[in-house]
N, C-alpha and C positions, 0 to 999 in steps of 0.2 A: 692605197695598196702598199703593202709592206716592202721594205727594201730587200729584195730577194736577189742574192748573188748567184752566179751560174753553178757553183758547187753546192748550193742549197736546193736547186731545182729538182734534181733527180734523187729520190729517196732510196729506192732499191729496185732490182729487177723482179719481174713477175715470172716465176718458174712453174708453169702448169703445162699439161699435155698440149693444150690448144696453142699456147704461146710458143712452145718448142716446135710444133708443126709449122707455124707461121715463119719461123726462121729460114725455111727453105725458100721463101719468097722475099728474103732480106727484110723482114719486118721484126722489130724488137719491141718488147713491151716492158714498160717501167711504171712504178708508182711515182708520182711527181707531187710537188708542193701544190696545195689546193688553189693558190693564187697565181700560179704560173700560167702564162698563155702560150700559144703555139710557137711564137717567135722566140720566146725565152727558152723553151724546150729544145728547139732546133739549135740555138746558139750553145746551150749547155752540152748537148751531145757532141757537137763538132769540136768543142774545146776540151772535153774530158777524154774523148777517145781519138787517138791519133789516126788520121787518114779517113775518118768517117765523114761522109757527105750526105746530108739529109735531103731526100726528095720531097717528102711530105710528112705531116704529123696529124694524127687523129687523136682527139682527147675525149674522155668520158668521165662524168661524175658518178661515183658509186655511192648510193645511199647506204647508211648503216642498217644492219639486219636487226629485227626485233628479237629481244631476249627477255626472258622472265626469270625472276627469282622470287618464288612465292607469288604474292599478289602484285608485286611491283613489276611494271613493264617498262623497259628502257630500250635504248638502241646502242649498237656498237658504233665505233667511230666511222664517219664517212671518209671516203678516199677519192683520189683522182688518178686515173690511169691514162697513159699516153702510148700509142702504138706508132713507132717511128719507122718509116720506110726509107731505106738507104738507096742511093743511086747505084747503077751497074758498075761504075768504075771506083766505087768506094771500097775501103778496107773493111773487113769484118770486125765486129766488136769482140774483143778478146775475153771478156768475163763470161760469155756464154759458151766458150769452147770447152769441150770435155764433159758437158752435161748430158 
């Protein structure tokens, strides 16, 4: 496994209607490094966002979609998503405010 630091784990937030609705339940969705595991994701969220305490982490691997250009068939890049559930006494994550 590659040497992945905590600031390399979280790539970007997922901003969709479904992920915005999940924020009411204190669940935040991020694209993460493909080799990151749940403990690495928990540690990264708690270090990057002040006052955030993670209750649990769910991860999923997203396969790339099929795309065609003429007769050539290929795939887009695969990705990994993580849904992070915060505890009740945790502070909110500031990057999602105002969206």
